[in-house]
C-alpha positions in Angstrom: 76.9 85.4 21.1 75.3 87.6 18.5 77.7 89.5 16.3 76.6 92.4 16.3 74.0 93.1 18.9 70.6 93.1 17.2 69.4 96.1 19.2 72.3 98.6 19.5 74.7 97.3 16.8 77.6 96.8 19.2 80.2 94.3 17.8 81.1 91.9 20.6 84.2 90.3 19.1 85.9 93.6 18.2 89.5 92.2 18.0 91.3 89.0 18.4 91.7 88.0 22.0 89.2 90.6 23.2 87.5 88.3 25.7 90.8 87.1 27.2 90.1 89.5 30.1 86.8 87.8 30.8 88.8 85.0 32.5 89.4 87.2 35.5 85.6 87.6 35.9 85.2 83.9 35.3 87.7 83.2 38.1 85.9 85.5 40.5 82.5 84.0 39.7 83.9 80.5 40.2 85.3 81.4 43.6 82.0 83.0 44.6 80.2 79.8 43.7 82.7 77.1 44.8 83.8 78.5 48.2 80.2 78.5 49.6 79.6 75.0 48.2 82.8 73.8 49.9 82.1 75.3 53.3 78.5 74.1 53.2 79.6 70.5 52.4 82.3 70.7 55.0 79.7 71.8 57.6 77.3 69.0 56.5 79.9 66.3 56.3 82.7 67.1 58.7 84.1 63.5 58.6 85.0 63.7 54.9 88.6 64.8 54.0 89.0 68.2 52.5 90.0 67.0 49.0 86.9 64.9 48.7 84.7 67.7 49.8 86.4 70.0 47.2 85.7 67.4 44.5 82.1 67.0 45.5 81.6 70.8 45.6 83.1 70.9 42.0 80.4 68.6 40.6 77.4 71.0 40.8 79.7 73.8 39.5 80.2 71.9 36.3 76.5 72.4 35.6 77.0 76.2 36.1 80.0 76.5 33.8 77.9 77.7 30.8 76.3 80.4 33.0 79.7 81.5 34.4 81.1 81.6 30.8 78.3 83.8 29.5 78.2 86.2 32.5 81.9 86.6 32.7 81.8 87.9 29.1 78.9 90.2 29.9 80.8 91.6 32.9 83.9 92.0 30.8 82.0 94.1 28.2 80.5 96.2 31.0 83.9 96.7 32.5 85.4 97.6 29.1 82.6 100.2 28.4 82.9 101.7 31.9 86.7 101.9 31.9 87.1 103.5 28.5 83.8 104.7 27.0 85.5 107.4 24.8 87.5 104.7 22.9 84.5 102.8 21.6 83.9 104.6 18.3 87.6 104.4 17.4 87.9 100.6 17.8 88.1 98.6 14.6 85.0 96.5 15.3 82.9 99.6 15.8 84.2 101.2 12.6 83.5 98.0 10.7 80.0 97.9 12.0 79.4 101.6 11.2 80.6 101.0 7.6 78.1 98.1 7.1 75.2 99.9 8.8 75.6 103.7 8.5 
């Protein structure tokens, strides 16, 4: 990811562990992708055991991991900005960026 945003100057990595909350969005995106894969494969191949169907559904998901990773971070930034927009200028990353580019 860029640090900072070349358009608006927002610093993405504002503090250590900032993107830790993105794992919740990653989990949600993973569930939204894997559950339909699982049920589609279970419907197409009803004779296969459930564990094997889960492993087969997991294989195409591996290709989507970079996309899920990126969009979980994007969703986390949107959530952070929507939940506390008044705190943005007081965060250390924003102050650091404002000092560099007044």
